[in-house]
C-alpha positions as CSV (number, residue, x, y, z in Angstrom):
1,M,-31.6,41.4,-3.4
2,E,-28.6,39.6,-4.7
3,D,-26.3,37.2,-2.9
4,V,-24.7,38.8,0.2
5,K,-21.8,37.6,2.3
6,Y,-22.6,38.2,6.0
7,L,-20.2,37.1,8.8
8,G,-18.5,34.7,6.4
9,T,-21.7,33.1,5.2
10,N,-23.4,33.6,1.8
11,L,-27.0,34.5,2.0
12,T,-29.2,34.0,-1.1
13,N,-32.7,34.6,-2.2
14,Q,-33.5,30.9,-2.5
15,N,-31.9,30.1,0.9
16,S,-29.8,27.5,-1.0
17,I,-26.9,26.0,0.9
18,H,-25.3,24.3,-2.1
19,E,-23.1,27.3,-2.9
20,E,-22.1,27.6,0.8
21,I,-20.9,23.9,0.8
22,K,-19.1,24.5,-2.5
23,I,-17.3,27.5,-1.0
24,G,-16.4,25.4,2.2
25,L,-14.9,22.6,0.0
26,M,-12.9,25.1,-2.0
27,S,-11.7,26.8,1.2
28,G,-10.6,23.4,2.5
29,N,-8.7,22.7,-0.7
30,A,-7.1,26.1,-0.6
31,C,-6.1,25.6,3.0
32,Y,-4.5,22.3,2.2
33,H,-2.5,23.9,-0.6
34,S,-1.2,26.5,1.8
35,V,0.1,23.9,4.3
36,Q,1.1,21.4,1.6
37,N,4.8,22.0,2.2
38,F,4.4,21.0,5.8
39,V,2.3,18.0,5.1
40,S,4.5,16.6,2.4
41,S,7.7,17.2,4.5
42,S,9.4,14.1,5.8
43,L,10.4,16.0,8.9
44,L,7.0,15.7,10.5
45,S,5.4,12.5,11.7
46,K,2.2,11.2,10.2
47,N,0.4,11.9,13.5
48,I,1.3,15.6,13.3
49,D,0.1,15.6,9.6
50,I,-3.2,14.1,10.7
51,K,-3.6,16.8,13.4
52,I,-2.9,19.5,10.8
53,Y,-5.7,18.0,8.7
54,R,-8.2,17.7,11.6
55,N,-7.4,21.0,13.3
56,I,-6.6,23.3,10.4
57,I,-8.2,22.0,7.2
58,L,-11.5,20.5,8.4
59,P,-12.6,23.7,10.2
60,F,-12.4,25.6,7.0
61,V,-14.7,23.1,5.4
62,L,-17.1,22.9,8.3
63,Y,-17.3,26.7,9.0
64,G,-21.0,27.5,9.5
65,C,-22.2,23.9,9.2
66,E,-24.5,24.4,12.1
67,T,-27.0,26.0,9.9
68,W,-26.8,23.7,6.9
69,P,-30.0,21.7,6.1
70,L,-28.3,18.9,4.2
71,T,-29.9,17.3,1.2
72,L,-28.8,13.9,-0.2
73,R,-26.9,15.8,-3.0
74,D,-25.0,17.8,-0.3
75,E,-24.2,14.7,1.7
76,R,-22.8,13.0,-1.3
77,R,-20.6,15.9,-2.1
78,L,-19.3,16.0,1.4
79,R,-18.7,12.2,1.4
80,V,-16.8,12.5,-1.9
81,F,-14.6,15.2,-0.3
82,E,-14.0,13.0,2.7
83,N,-13.5,9.8,0.8
84,T,-11.0,11.3,-1.6
85,R,-9.1,12.8,1.3
86,R,-6.3,14.1,-0.8
87,V,-4.5,15.2,2.4
88,L,-4.7,11.8,4.1
89,R,-3.8,10.0,0.9
90,R,-0.7,12.0,0.6
91,I,0.2,11.6,4.2
92,S,-0.1,7.9,4.2
93,G,1.3,7.5,0.7
94,P,1.1,4.2,-1.3
95,K,1.1,0.8,0.4
96,R,3.0,-2.2,-0.8
97,D,0.7,-5.2,-1.4
98,E,2.0,-8.2,0.6
99,V,0.8,-10.7,-2.0
100,T,1.9,-9.2,-5.3
101,G,4.6,-6.8,-4.0
102,E,3.1,-3.9,-6.1
103,W,2.5,-0.4,-4.8
104,R,-1.2,0.7,-4.5
105,K,-3.3,3.4,-3.0
106,L,-5.2,2.7,0.2
107,H,-8.9,2.1,-0.1
108,N,-11.4,4.3,1.7
109,E,-12.1,1.6,4.3
110,E,-8.4,1.4,5.1
111,H,-8.2,5.1,5.6
112,N,-11.2,5.0,8.0
113,N,-9.5,2.2,10.0
114,L,-6.1,4.0,10.1
115,Y,-7.3,7.5,11.1
116,S,-10.6,6.7,12.8
117,S,-12.0,10.1,12.0
118,P,-15.7,10.5,12.3
119,I,-17.8,10.7,9.1
120,I,-18.1,14.3,8.0
121,V,-21.9,14.1,7.5
122,R,-22.3,12.8,11.1
123,V,-20.2,15.7,12.4
124,I,-22.4,18.2,10.6
125,K,-25.6,16.6,11.8
126,S,-24.3,16.5,15.4
127,R,-23.4,20.2,15.2
128,S,-26.7,21.3,13.6
129,M,-28.9,23.7,15.5
130,R,-32.1,22.2,16.8
């Protein structure tokens, strides 16, 4: 039996979830690119852009996560997706450094403080089937 897609989930012989997570991350990126015009528009406030991220893009990534037995490799890939946060970095834009006056990107800790979103690995573990 080869890989089969059933109810939006890929089933494999090895019962590997790595491909499923990869597809989820690609779906999240594709979803972002489909709403990129809205997110990059100056007509919408940053709060609405964050709601678009949380309510539209993250569900694409987390679809079916209730059945994912996460390995350390999978957790790292998900944290990389969350920490790079292309969407949130574009929403917030660069920040002017008060000391030097130069523009710079926000650090991951600053993003966590600004948006106070839960860590993606904790969300997946809290949703996991027991």
